[in-house]
Structure formats: C-alpha cells, structure tokens
N, CA and C atoms as an extended XYZ file, in Angstrom:
528
Properties=species:S:1:pos:R:3:atomname:S:1:resname:S:1:resid:I:1 pbc="F F F"
N         0.831       -1.183        0.000 N   MET     1
C         0.000        0.000        0.000 CA  MET     1
C         0.866        1.233        0.000 C   MET     1
N         0.353        2.229       -0.596 N   SER     2
C         1.067        3.500       -0.705 CA  SER     2
C         0.937        4.307        0.574 C   SER     2
N         1.943        5.122        0.831 N   ALA     3
C         1.924        5.968        2.027 CA  ALA     3
C         0.917        7.094        1.891 C   ALA     3
N         0.580        7.420        0.676 N   ASN     4
C        -0.381        8.505        0.425 CA  ASN     4
C        -1.766        7.928        0.183 C   ASN     4
N        -2.385        7.444        1.226 N   LYS     5
C        -3.730        6.868        1.096 CA  LYS     5
C        -4.755        7.992        1.005 C   LYS     5
N        -5.695        7.811        0.102 N   GLU     6
C        -6.799        8.761        0.037 CA  GLU     6
C        -7.824        8.365        1.087 C   GLU     6
N        -8.380        9.365        1.720 N   GLU     7
C        -9.418        9.077        2.699 CA  GLU     7
C       -10.703        8.710        1.982 C   GLU     7
N       -11.376        7.733        2.514 N   ASN     8
C       -12.664        7.326        1.955 CA  ASN     8
C       -13.786        8.003        2.730 C   ASN     8
N       -13.927        9.286        2.514 N   THR     9
C       -14.999       10.013        3.182 CA  THR     9
C       -16.010       10.474        2.151 C   THR     9
N       -17.234       10.495        2.562 N   ILE    10
C       -18.305       10.974        1.690 CA  ILE    10
C       -18.526       12.437        2.016 C   ILE    10
N       -18.435       13.262        0.987 N   LYS    11
C       -18.615       14.696        1.177 CA  LYS    11
C       -19.993       15.098        0.675 C   LYS    11
N       -20.560       16.085        1.330 N   ASP    12
C       -21.837       16.641        0.908 CA  ASP    12
C       -21.578       17.552       -0.289 C   ASP    12
N       -22.054       17.166       -1.486 N   PRO    13
C       -21.762       17.980       -2.673 CA  PRO    13
C       -22.331       19.396       -2.573 C   PRO    13
N       -23.463       19.553       -1.907 N   LEU    14
C       -24.026       20.899       -1.757 CA  LEU    14
C       -23.233       21.725       -0.755 C   LEU    14
N       -22.635       21.056        0.217 N   GLY    15
C       -21.859       21.775        1.221 CA  GLY    15
C       -20.741       22.574        0.584 C   GLY    15
N       -19.976       21.949       -0.311 N   ASP    16
C       -18.897       22.661       -0.990 CA  ASP    16
C       -19.445       23.718       -1.937 C   ASP    16
N       -20.485       23.380       -2.628 N   LEU    17
C       -21.058       24.298       -3.604 CA  LEU    17
C       -21.598       25.559       -2.944 C   LEU    17
N       -22.215       25.404       -1.786 N   LEU    18
C       -22.864       26.536       -1.129 CA  LEU    18
C       -22.098       27.061        0.080 C   LEU    18
N       -20.894       26.571        0.286 N   ALA    19
C       -20.134       26.963        1.473 CA  ALA    19
C       -19.932       28.473        1.554 C   ALA    19
N       -19.814       29.121        0.420 N   ASP    20
C       -19.587       30.570        0.403 CA  ASP    20
C       -20.891       31.356        0.423 C   ASP    20
N       -22.020       30.666        0.481 N   ASP    21
C       -23.315       31.347        0.440 CA  ASP    21
C       -24.193       30.822        1.584 C   ASP    21
N       -23.950       31.290        2.800 N   PRO    22
C       -24.702       30.753        3.944 CA  PRO    22
C       -26.202       31.026        3.869 C   PRO    22
N       -26.617       32.133        3.250 N   LYS    23
C       -28.056       32.417        3.148 CA  LYS    23
C       -28.755       31.388        2.262 C   LYS    23
N       -28.128       31.033        1.161 N   THR    24
C       -28.722       30.028        0.282 CA  THR    24
C       -28.730       28.676        0.971 C   THR    24
N       -27.670       28.360        1.691 N   MET    25
C       -27.612       27.096        2.428 CA  MET    25
C       -28.717       27.046        3.479 C   MET    25
N       -28.943       28.149        4.166 N   GLU    26
C       -30.005       28.216        5.170 CA  GLU    26
C       -31.375       28.034        4.515 C   GLU    26
N       -31.585       28.680        3.367 N   ALA    27
C       -32.851       28.543        2.654 CA  ALA    27
C       -33.076       27.101        2.219 C   ALA    27
N       -32.016       26.474        1.709 N   LEU    28
C       -32.122       25.086        1.282 CA  LEU    28
C       -32.473       24.180        2.456 C   LEU    28
N       -31.875       24.422        3.598 N   GLN    29
C       -32.177       23.618        4.783 CA  GLN    29
C       -33.634       23.801        5.208 C   GLN    29
N       -34.158       25.019        5.097 N   LEU    30
C       -35.570       25.261        5.433 CA  LEU    30
C       -36.494       24.508        4.485 C   LEU    30
N       -36.168       24.543        3.191 N   VAL    31
C       -36.986       23.829        2.202 CA  VAL    31
C       -36.945       22.333        2.481 C   VAL    31
N       -35.781       21.821        2.807 N   MET    32
C       -35.661       20.386        3.096 CA  MET    32
C       -36.434       20.018        4.364 C   MET    32
N       -36.681       20.998        5.223 N   ALA    33
C       -37.447       20.767        6.450 CA  ALA    33
C       -38.947       20.962        6.232 C   ALA    33
N       -39.355       21.304        4.991 N   GLY    34
C       -40.779       21.408        4.689 CA  GLY    34
C       -41.286       22.783        4.341 C   GLY    34
N       -40.436       23.796        4.382 N   ALA    35
C       -40.865       25.151        4.014 CA  ALA    35
C       -40.877       25.270        2.491 C   ALA    35
N       -41.533       26.302        1.985 N   THR    36
C       -41.457       26.602        0.561 CA  THR    36
C       -40.264       27.520        0.340 C   THR    36
N       -39.827       27.615       -0.889 N   MET    37
C       -38.717       28.511       -1.197 CA  MET    37
C       -39.134       29.959       -0.932 C   MET    37
N       -40.377       30.289       -1.193 N   ALA    38
C       -40.862       31.647       -0.907 CA  ALA    38
C       -40.736       31.938        0.587 C   ALA    38
N       -41.112       30.982        1.411 N   ASP    39
C       -40.963       31.141        2.860 CA  ASP    39
C       -39.490       31.308        3.226 C   ASP    39
N       -38.662       30.432        2.683 N   ALA    40
C       -37.244       30.433        3.018 CA  ALA    40
C       -36.552       31.725        2.590 C   ALA    40
N       -37.003       32.301        1.495 N   LYS    41
C       -36.397       33.530        0.994 CA  LYS    41
C       -37.123       34.785        1.490 C   LYS    41
N       -38.173       34.601        2.284 N   GLY    42
C       -38.897       35.739        2.844 CA  GLY    42
C       -39.745       36.484        1.829 C   GLY    42
N       -40.217       35.791        0.810 N   ILE    43
C       -41.072       36.426       -0.207 CA  ILE    43
C       -42.506       36.400        0.304 C   ILE    43
N       -43.109       37.572        0.454 N   PRO    44
C       -44.476       37.620        1.010 CA  PRO    44
C       -45.494       36.907        0.116 C   PRO    44
N       -46.483       36.306        0.753 N   GLU    45
C       -47.560       35.606        0.041 CA  GLU    45
C       -48.247       36.537       -0.961 C   GLU    45
N       -48.380       37.798       -0.602 N   LYS    46
C       -49.023       38.780       -1.493 CA  LYS    46
C       -48.260       38.901       -2.815 C   LYS    46
N       -46.935       38.848       -2.755 N   GLN    47
C       -46.125       38.908       -3.971 CA  GLN    47
C       -46.312       37.654       -4.814 C   GLN    47
N       -46.345       36.511       -4.157 N   VAL    48
C       -46.533       35.252       -4.869 CA  VAL    48
C       -47.908       35.254       -5.546 C   VAL    48
N       -48.920       35.713       -4.838 N   GLU    49
C       -50.269       35.782       -5.421 CA  GLU    49
C       -50.330       36.777       -6.572 C   GLU    49
N       -49.566       37.864       -6.467 N   GLY    50
C       -49.497       38.829       -7.569 CA  GLY    50
C       -48.904       38.194       -8.817 C   GLY    50
N       -47.856       37.397       -8.632 N   LEU    51
C       -47.254       36.703       -9.771 CA  LEU    51
C       -48.231       35.684      -10.342 C   LEU    51
N       -49.001       35.030       -9.478 N   TYR    52
C       -50.005       34.074       -9.966 CA  TYR    52
C       -51.048       34.802      -10.828 C   TYR    52
N       -51.489       35.965      -10.382 N   ALA    53
C       -52.478       36.732      -11.153 CA  ALA    53
C       -51.928       37.076      -12.535 C   ALA    53
N       -50.664       37.461      -12.584 N   ILE    54
C       -50.034       37.786      -13.867 CA  ILE    54
C       -49.922       36.533      -14.730 C   ILE    54
N       -49.465       35.426      -14.141 N   ALA    55
C       -49.323       34.176      -14.889 CA  ALA    55
C       -50.668       33.740      -15.470 C   ALA    55
N       -51.705       33.854      -14.659 N   TYR    56
C       -53.043       33.463      -15.105 CA  TYR    56
C       -53.514       34.343      -16.267 C   TYR    56
N       -53.283       35.651      -16.158 N   GLN    57
C       -53.677       36.576      -17.235 CA  GLN    57
C       -52.908       36.287      -18.523 C   GLN    57
N       -51.621       36.035      -18.392 N   VAL    58
C       -50.798       35.733      -19.563 CA  VAL    58
C       -51.283       34.433      -20.215 C   VAL    58
N       -51.619       33.455      -19.391 N   TYR    59
C       -52.149       32.190      -19.903 CA  TYR    59
C       -53.470       32.435      -20.636 C   TYR    59
N       -54.356       33.182      -20.005 N   GLN    60
C       -55.657       33.470      -20.619 CA  GLN    60
C       -55.518       34.232      -21.934 C   GLN    60
N       -54.458       35.023      -22.051 N   ALA    61
C       -54.211       35.783      -23.277 CA  ALA    61
C       -53.593       34.910      -24.371 C   ALA    61
N       -53.260       33.667      -24.034 N   GLY    62
C       -52.718       32.749      -25.022 CA  GLY    62
C       -51.211       32.818      -25.204 C   GLY    62
N       -50.523       33.533      -24.333 N   ASP    63
C       -49.060       33.608      -24.407 CA  ASP    63
C       -48.491       32.492      -23.525 C   ASP    63
N       -48.548       31.282      -24.050 N   TYR    64
C       -48.232       30.103      -23.260 CA  TYR    64
C       -46.747       30.000      -22.902 C   TYR    64
N       -45.885       30.545      -23.744 N   LYS    65
C       -44.454       30.496      -23.433 CA  LYS    65
C       -44.152       31.343      -22.196 C   LYS    65
N       -44.696       32.539      -22.131 N   ARG    66
C       -44.492       33.380      -20.940 CA  ARG    66
C       -45.226       32.799      -19.738 C   ARG    66
N       -46.404       32.232      -19.972 N   ALA    67
C       -47.147       31.604      -18.876 CA  ALA    67
C       -46.356       30.438      -18.306 C   ALA    67
N       -45.735       29.652      -19.176 N   GLU    68
C       -44.924       28.530      -18.706 CA  GLU    68
C       -43.806       29.033      -17.791 C   GLU    68
N       -43.126       30.090      -18.201 N   ALA    69
C       -42.035       30.635      -17.387 CA  ALA    69
C       -42.551       31.138      -16.044 C   ALA    69
N       -43.685       31.827      -16.065 N   ALA    70
C       -44.247       32.368      -14.820 CA  ALA    70
C       -44.700       31.248      -13.890 C   ALA    70
N       -45.373       30.248      -14.434 N   PHE    71
C       -45.833       29.141      -13.592 CA  PHE    71
C       -44.655       28.296      -13.087 C   PHE    71
N       -43.600       28.152      -13.901 N   ALA    72
C       -42.417       27.425      -13.438 CA  ALA    72
C       -41.791       28.153      -12.249 C   ALA    72
N       -41.755       29.474      -12.321 N   THR    73
C       -41.233       30.260      -11.203 CA  THR    73
C       -42.097       30.065       -9.970 C   THR    73
N       -43.404       30.092      -10.153 N   LEU    74
C       -44.322       29.882       -9.031 CA  LEU    74
C       -44.127       28.499       -8.410 C   LEU    74
N       -43.918       27.486       -9.240 N   CYS    75
C       -43.698       26.130       -8.716 CA  CYS    75
C       -42.408       26.059       -7.911 C   CYS    75
N       -41.399       26.814       -8.315 N   LEU    76
C       -40.162       26.858       -7.540 CA  LEU    76
C       -40.379       27.580       -6.211 C   LEU    76
N       -41.173       28.634       -6.251 N   LEU    77
C       -41.424       29.402       -5.028 CA  LEU    77
C       -42.285       28.637       -4.036 C   LEU    77
N       -43.267       27.894       -4.547 N   ASN    78
C       -44.138       27.122       -3.666 CA  ASN    78
C       -44.512       25.819       -4.365 C   ASN    78
N       -43.734       24.800       -4.086 N   HIS    79
C       -43.920       23.497       -4.717 CA  HIS    79
C       -45.125       22.745       -4.165 C   HIS    79
N       -45.797       23.325       -3.177 N   LEU    80
C       -46.933       22.663       -2.539 CA  LEU    80
C       -48.290       23.187       -3.011 C   LEU    80
N       -48.294       24.056       -4.006 N   GLU    81
C       -49.545       24.684       -4.457 CA  GLU    81
C       -50.029       24.046       -5.754 C   GLU    81
N       -51.139       23.342       -5.684 N   LYS    82
C       -51.696       22.620       -6.831 CA  LYS    82
C       -51.966       23.541       -8.025 C   LYS    82
N       -52.492       24.742       -7.775 N   ARG    83
C       -52.828       25.638       -8.900 CA  ARG    83
C       -51.610       25.974       -9.743 C   ARG    83
N       -50.448       26.092       -9.099 N   PHE    84
C       -49.234       26.437       -9.833 CA  PHE    84
C       -48.840       25.293      -10.762 C   PHE    84
N       -48.938       24.061      -10.268 N   TRP    85
C       -48.612       22.901      -11.098 CA  TRP    85
C       -49.623       22.735      -12.226 C   TRP    85
N       -50.902       22.991      -11.931 N   LEU    86
C       -51.921       22.918      -12.990 CA  LEU    86
C       -51.652       23.958      -14.070 C   LEU    86
N       -51.286       25.161      -13.659 N   GLY    87
C       -50.966       26.210      -14.630 CA  GLY    87
C       -49.766       25.845      -15.482 C   GLY    87
N       -48.729       25.311      -14.842 N   LEU    88
C       -47.538       24.899      -15.581 CA  LEU    88
C       -47.888       23.777      -16.560 C   LEU    88
N       -48.655       22.810      -16.084 N   GLY    89
C       -49.069       21.715      -16.959 CA  GLY    89
C       -49.903       22.207      -18.131 C   GLY    89
N       -50.829       23.117      -17.845 N   GLY    90
C       -51.676       23.642      -18.912 CA  GLY    90
C       -50.881       24.401      -19.958 C   GLY    90
N       -49.942       25.227      -19.519 N   ALA    91
C       -49.114       25.985      -20.463 CA  ALA    91
C       -48.283       25.031      -21.318 C   ALA    91
N       -47.693       24.044      -20.681 N   ARG    92
C       -46.871       23.088      -21.427 CA  ARG    92
C       -47.720       22.254      -22.380 C   ARG    92
N       -48.925       21.921      -21.966 N   GLN    93
C       -49.821       21.169      -22.842 CA  GLN    93
C       -50.139       22.004      -24.082 C   GLN    93
N       -50.429       23.272      -23.879 N   GLN    94
C       -50.734       24.156      -25.009 CA  GLN    94
C       -49.538       24.330      -25.939 C   GLN    94
N       -48.339       24.226      -25.399 N   LEU    95
C       -47.123       24.339      -26.205 CA  LEU    95
C       -46.737       23.020      -26.874 C   LEU    95
N       -47.506       21.964      -26.620 N   GLY    96
C       -47.207       20.666      -27.205 CA  GLY    96
C       -46.114       19.915      -26.470 C   GLY    96
N       -45.785       20.345      -25.276 N   LYS    97
C       -44.778       19.669      -24.449 CA  LYS    97
C       -45.508       18.665      -23.551 C   LYS    97
N       -46.023       17.631      -24.168 N   TYR    98
C       -46.940       16.733      -23.480 CA  TYR    98
C       -46.303       15.932      -22.344 C   TYR    98
N       -45.092       15.460      -22.528 N   ALA    99
C       -44.444       14.689      -21.466 CA  ALA    99
C       -44.195       15.574      -20.246 C   ALA    99
N       -43.694       16.787      -20.488 N   GLU   100
C       -43.445       17.717      -19.387 CA  GLU   100
C       -44.752       18.147      -18.719 C   GLU   100
N       -45.795       18.305      -19.529 N   ALA   101
C       -47.103       18.668      -18.987 CA  ALA   101
C       -47.645       17.553      -18.099 C   ALA   101
N       -47.507       16.308      -18.553 N   ALA   102
C       -47.986       15.173      -17.754 CA  ALA   102
C       -47.261       15.118      -16.415 C   ALA   102
N       -45.971       15.431      -16.414 N   GLN   103
C       -45.216       15.461      -15.148 CA  GLN   103
C       -45.774       16.531      -14.219 C   GLN   103
N       -46.045       17.713      -14.759 N   ALA   104
C       -46.592       18.796      -13.934 CA  ALA   104
C       -47.967       18.410      -13.389 C   ALA   104
N       -48.790       17.787      -14.219 N   PHE   105
C       -50.107       17.355      -13.746 CA  PHE   105
C       -49.966       16.272      -12.681 C   PHE   105
N       -48.966       15.423      -12.819 N   GLY   106
C       -48.706       14.413      -11.799 CA  GLY   106
C       -48.344       15.044      -10.464 C   GLY   106
N       -47.552       16.108      -10.505 N   LEU   107
C       -47.192       16.808       -9.265 CA  LEU   107
C       -48.396       17.542       -8.689 C   LEU   107
N       -49.293       18.015       -9.544 N   ALA   108
C       -50.539       18.626       -9.054 CA  ALA   108
C       -51.392       17.565       -8.361 C   ALA   108
N       -51.427       16.369       -8.923 N   ALA   109
C       -52.229       15.288       -8.344 CA  ALA   109
C       -51.738       14.928       -6.948 C   ALA   109
N       -50.440       14.978       -6.742 N   VAL   110
C       -49.875       14.660       -5.430 CA  VAL   110
C       -50.324       15.683       -4.380 C   VAL   110
N       -50.579       16.903       -4.801 N   GLN   111
C       -50.991       17.955       -3.871 CA  GLN   111
C       -52.429       17.774       -3.393 C   GLN   111
N       -53.247       17.099       -4.204 N   ASP   112
C       -54.654       16.884       -3.831 CA  ASP   112
C       -55.090       15.533       -4.399 C   ASP   112
N       -54.983       14.512       -3.591 N   LEU   113
C       -55.273       13.156       -4.041 CA  LEU   113
C       -56.758       12.900       -4.273 C   LEU   113
N       -57.608       13.871       -3.936 N   LEU   114
C       -59.054       13.691       -4.084 CA  LEU   114
C       -59.639       14.460       -5.258 C   LEU   114
N       -58.783       15.034       -6.102 N   ASP   115
C       -59.237       15.831       -7.248 CA  ASP   115
C       -58.945       15.066       -8.537 C   ASP   115
N       -59.988       14.756       -9.325 N   PRO   116
C       -59.750       14.026      -10.569 CA  PRO   116
C       -59.192       14.879      -11.704 C   PRO   116
N       -59.152       16.196      -11.523 N   THR   117
C       -58.722       17.088      -12.602 CA  THR   117
C       -57.293       16.828      -13.066 C   THR   117
N       -56.294       16.768      -12.166 N   PRO   118
C       -54.933       16.532      -12.657 CA  PRO   118
C       -54.766       15.228      -13.441 C   PRO   118
N       -55.295       14.089      -12.959 N   PRO   119
C       -55.113       12.888      -13.779 CA  PRO   119
C       -55.865       12.953      -15.114 C   PRO   119
N       -56.988       13.653      -15.155 N   LEU   120
C       -57.682       13.812      -16.440 CA  LEU   120
C       -56.788       14.542      -17.446 C   LEU   120
N       -56.176       15.633      -16.991 N   HIS   121
C       -55.290       16.391      -17.882 CA  HIS   121
C       -54.064       15.565      -18.261 C   HIS   121
N       -53.505       14.842      -17.297 N   ALA   122
C       -52.353       13.982      -17.600 CA  ALA   122
C       -52.743       12.940      -18.641 C   ALA   122
N       -53.931       12.371      -18.482 N   GLY   123
C       -54.410       11.383      -19.444 CA  GLY   123
C       -54.495       11.937      -20.855 C   GLY   123
N       -54.937       13.178      -20.972 N   MET   124
C       -55.009       13.810      -22.296 CA  MET   124
C       -53.612       13.986      -22.890 C   MET   124
N       -52.650       14.302      -22.045 N   CYS   125
C       -51.265       14.432      -22.519 CA  CYS   125
C       -50.740       13.088      -23.000 C   CYS   125
N       -51.022       12.026      -22.240 N   PHE   126
C       -50.582       10.699      -22.656 CA  PHE   126
C       -51.263       10.280      -23.962 C   PHE   126
N       -52.511       10.695      -24.148 N   MET   127
C       -53.198       10.418      -25.415 CA  MET   127
C       -52.450       11.099      -26.562 C   MET   127
N       -52.070       12.363      -26.351 N   ALA   128
C       -51.337       13.092      -27.384 CA  ALA   128
C       -49.996       12.431      -27.691 C   ALA   128
N       -49.414       11.776      -26.684 N   LEU   129
C       -48.153       11.053      -26.870 CA  LEU   129
C       -48.364        9.643      -27.423 C   LEU   129
N       -49.631        9.285      -27.641 N   LYS   130
C       -50.004        7.953      -28.121 CA  LYS   130
C       -49.571        6.856      -27.139 C   LYS   130
N       -49.614        7.193      -25.855 N   ASP   131
C       -49.257        6.257      -24.779 CA  ASP   131
C       -50.559        5.783      -24.134 C   ASP   131
N       -51.143        4.771      -24.758 N   LYS   132
C       -52.453        4.269      -24.335 CA  LYS   132
C       -52.430        3.723      -22.905 C   LYS   132
N       -51.356        3.055      -22.526 N   THR   133
C       -51.283        2.449      -21.194 CA  THR   133
C       -51.331        3.513      -20.101 C   THR   133
N       -50.467        4.519      -20.202 N   ASN   134
C       -50.458        5.570      -19.185 CA  ASN   134
C       -51.705        6.432      -19.247 C   ASN   134
N       -52.242        6.632      -20.443 N   ALA   135
C       -53.493        7.384      -20.569 CA  ALA   135
C       -54.613        6.657      -19.824 C   ALA   135
N       -54.733        5.355      -20.073 N   ALA   136
C       -55.785        4.576      -19.411 CA  ALA   136
C       -55.597        4.602      -17.893 C   ALA   136
N       -54.365        4.467      -17.446 N   ASN   137
C       -54.113        4.510      -16.001 CA  ASN   137
C       -54.501        5.858      -15.402 C   ASN   137
N       -54.204        6.935      -16.109 N   ALA   138
C       -54.562        8.269      -15.617 CA  ALA   138
C       -56.080        8.421      -15.558 C   ALA   138
N       -56.777        7.962      -16.590 N   PHE   139
C       -58.240        8.067      -16.596 CA  PHE   139
C       -58.859        7.173      -15.519 C   PHE   139
N       -58.271        6.010      -15.292 N   ARG   140
C       -58.748        5.146      -14.195 CA  ARG   140
C       -58.601        5.868      -12.860 C   ARG   140
N       -57.460        6.499      -12.680 N   GLN   141
C       -57.231        7.236      -11.438 CA  GLN   141
C       -58.277        8.327      -11.264 C   GLN   141
N       -58.580        9.047      -12.333 N   ALA   142
C       -59.572       10.118      -12.255 CA  ALA   142
C       -60.937        9.566      -11.843 C   ALA   142
N       -61.336        8.459      -12.452 N   VAL   143
C       -62.643        7.854      -12.137 CA  VAL   143
C       -62.673        7.392      -10.682 C   VAL   143
N       -61.622        6.723      -10.258 N   LEU   144
C       -61.593        6.200       -8.893 CA  LEU   144
C       -61.530        7.320       -7.858 C   LEU   144
N       -60.786        8.363       -8.142 N   VAL   145
C       -60.680        9.499       -7.225 CA  VAL   145
C       -62.023       10.227       -7.125 C   VAL   145
N       -62.704       10.350       -8.249 N   ALA   146
C       -64.002       11.043       -8.249 CA  ALA   146
C       -65.023       10.268       -7.430 C   ALA   146
N       -64.939        8.952       -7.488 N   GLY   147
C       -65.860        8.129       -6.715 CA  GLY   147
C       -67.311        8.489       -6.980 C   GLY   147
N       -68.094        8.533       -5.921 N   ASP   148
C       -69.511        8.867       -6.039 CA  ASP   148
C       -69.813       10.272       -5.539 C   ASP   148
N       -68.791       11.107       -5.446 N   LYS   149
C       -68.998       12.479       -4.970 CA  LYS   149
C       -69.717       13.291       -6.045 C   LYS   149
N       -70.872       13.868       -5.711 N   PRO   150
C       -71.636       14.618       -6.703 CA  PRO   150
C       -70.829       15.757       -7.346 C   PRO   150
N       -69.972       16.410       -6.560 N   GLU   151
C       -69.197       17.528       -7.098 CA  GLU   151
C       -68.109       17.064       -8.069 C   GLU   151
N       -67.864       15.755       -8.116 N   GLN   152
C       -66.848       15.209       -9.023 CA  GLN   152
C       -67.478       14.406      -10.164 C   GLN   152
N       -68.795       14.480      -10.301 N   ALA   153
C       -69.500       13.663      -11.299 CA  ALA   153
C       -69.028       13.950      -12.727 C   ALA   153
N       -68.781       15.214      -13.055 N   ALA   154
C       -68.346       15.553      -14.416 CA  ALA   154
C       -66.975       14.948      -14.708 C   ALA   154
N       -66.064       15.024      -13.752 N   GLY   155
C       -64.744       14.432      -13.941 CA  GLY   155
C       -64.820       12.921      -14.088 C   GLY   155
N       -65.695       12.315      -13.311 N   LYS   156
C       -65.869       10.861      -13.397 CA  LYS   156
C       -66.400       10.470      -14.775 C   LYS   156
N       -67.410       11.205      -15.246 N   ARG   157
C       -67.977       10.906      -16.573 CA  ARG   157
C       -66.919       11.073      -17.666 C   ARG   157
N       -66.116       12.125      -17.559 N   GLN   158
C       -65.079       12.355      -18.568 CA  GLN   158
C       -64.055       11.222      -18.560 C   GLN   158
N       -63.634       10.809      -17.370 N   GLY   159
C       -62.684        9.701      -17.276 CA  GLY   159
C       -63.256        8.418      -17.846 C   GLY   159
N       -64.527        8.139      -17.534 N   GLN   160
C       -65.181        6.932      -18.054 CA  GLN   160
C       -65.285        6.987      -19.576 C   GLN   160
N       -65.628        8.163      -20.104 N   ALA   161
C       -65.749        8.315      -21.559 CA  ALA   161
C       -64.402        8.083      -22.248 C   ALA   161
N       -63.330        8.582      -21.642 N   MET   162
C       -62.014        8.399      -22.236 CA  MET   162
C       -61.581        6.933      -22.167 C   MET   162
N       -61.921        6.254      -21.075 N   LEU   163
C       -61.624        4.817      -20.997 CA  LEU   163
C       -62.376        4.056      -22.079 C   LEU   163
N       -63.637        4.421      -22.301 N   GLU   164
C       -64.422        3.770      -23.361 CA  GLU   164
C       -63.788        4.030      -24.716 C   GLU   164
N       -63.382        5.267      -24.946 N   LEU   165
C       -62.743        5.624      -26.211 CA  LEU   165
C       -61.482        4.788      -26.447 C   LEU   165
N       -60.741        4.552      -25.379 N   LEU   166
C       -59.522        3.741      -25.472 CA  LEU   166
C       -59.810        2.242      -25.518 C   LEU   166
N       -61.059        1.864      -25.203 N   GLY   167
C       -61.395        0.451      -25.118 CA  GLY   167
C       -60.737       -0.212      -23.922 C   GLY   167
N       -60.540        0.583      -22.875 N   ALA   168
C       -59.871        0.074      -21.659 CA  ALA   168
C       -60.881       -0.072      -20.543 C   ALA   168
N       -60.848       -1.187      -19.836 N   PRO   169
C       -61.777       -1.381      -18.713 CA  PRO   169
C       -61.355       -0.519      -17.519 C   PRO   169
N       -62.297       -0.268      -16.622 N   LEU   170
C       -61.960        0.480      -15.415 CA  LEU   170
C       -60.980       -0.310      -14.569 C   LEU   170
N       -61.217       -1.590      -14.442 N   PHE   171
C       -60.316       -2.454      -13.677 CA  PHE   171
C       -59.706       -3.465      -14.630 C   PHE   171
N       -58.392       -3.579      -14.568 N   GLU   172
C       -57.725       -4.557      -15.399 CA  GLU   172
C       -57.825       -5.918      -14.729 C   GLU   172
N       -57.990       -6.941      -15.550 N   GLU   173
C       -58.066       -8.295      -15.000 CA  GLU   173
C       -56.673       -8.745      -14.600 C   GLU   173
N       -56.626       -9.386      -13.471 N   ALA   174
C       -55.335       -9.898      -12.968 CA  ALA   174
C       -54.870      -11.063      -13.834 C   ALA   174
N       -53.592      -11.030      -14.139 N   GLU   175
C       -53.012      -12.142      -14.903 CA  GLU   175
C       -52.645      -13.259      -13.932 C   GLU   175
N       -52.769      -14.446      -14.348 N   GLY   176
C       -52.337      -15.447      -13.421 CA  GLY   176
C       -52.831      -16.768      -13.687 C   GLY   176
C-alpha cells in the first residue's frame, strides 16, 4: 500500500457548492425541512399571489411560453400549491410539451389526491403522446378518485368516456 492513502470520506456535494453562500444554504435547509422557497427567501404571500395573477392573465391571453415561465417560477417558489402545477401543466400542454405537462399534472395530483382534474389532464397528454397504457391509467385514477362524490361527477364521466374511447376497462383483470 502506498503511504499517500486517500481518505474514503463521503462529502456533501451541496456543502462545498454553497459553502460561500450561507443564506442560500439556510434557505435550502428550510426547504428540506418542509418550508417553501418563498418562505425560506422571505417572499411575502401577497407577492406570490401577484405573480399568480399575472401568470393566469398571460395564460388566458394565449401567451403560453411566458405563462410557462411564470408558472415554473411559481412552482419553484411554492412546490406545494396545486394551482401552480396545474398552470404549468396547462401551459406546457398548449405548447405541445406533453411529457413535461404530464409530469406537472402528476405533481398537481400529489398535492390533492381527491381531485380528478390533474389525472384527467395527464391522461389527455398521454393520449397526445399515443401512450395508451399511461393514458388509461390516468383516466382510471380520475374515475376512482371522483368516486360517487356529486361535485366530481363531471370528472368521473369524462374519465369513463375516455376509458371507453380507449377500449380500456376500469379495472384490469389480474393475470395469473
């Protein structure tokens, strides 16, 4: 063995990267503890809501590229807000970025497991990608999440209609 042995220590890659920036390191630690980046950086909720209003207006005006940028910023500021992920997914869907849109809708679904809207939108993206398997799974999720709740009846009907269009059953038969 050589006299110059290298130490086998595991280093924190972010520690070296952010060692000269204690404020960013502190913000990152807050986010890892469950805070939003807006909270960690001290950005007031009123400012975040103002940006949401602008993003929504830009989206409504059909400027999907700018809307995508605004909603992506909002998702970075508050990764726990379903509306921001829905906006990002919608903008990306309008831009034909279906895979990225489906990912955003998936993150929206995680924020509210009882809302069939995100999986319905994800299913439409998978349809555009000609991915019948994932489309059917998304529509199944929408139907099951909607359940028998009257306020979710429209989403349930839409999911069922899309499953019929795909020729996919609500429940897949077990192989065996």
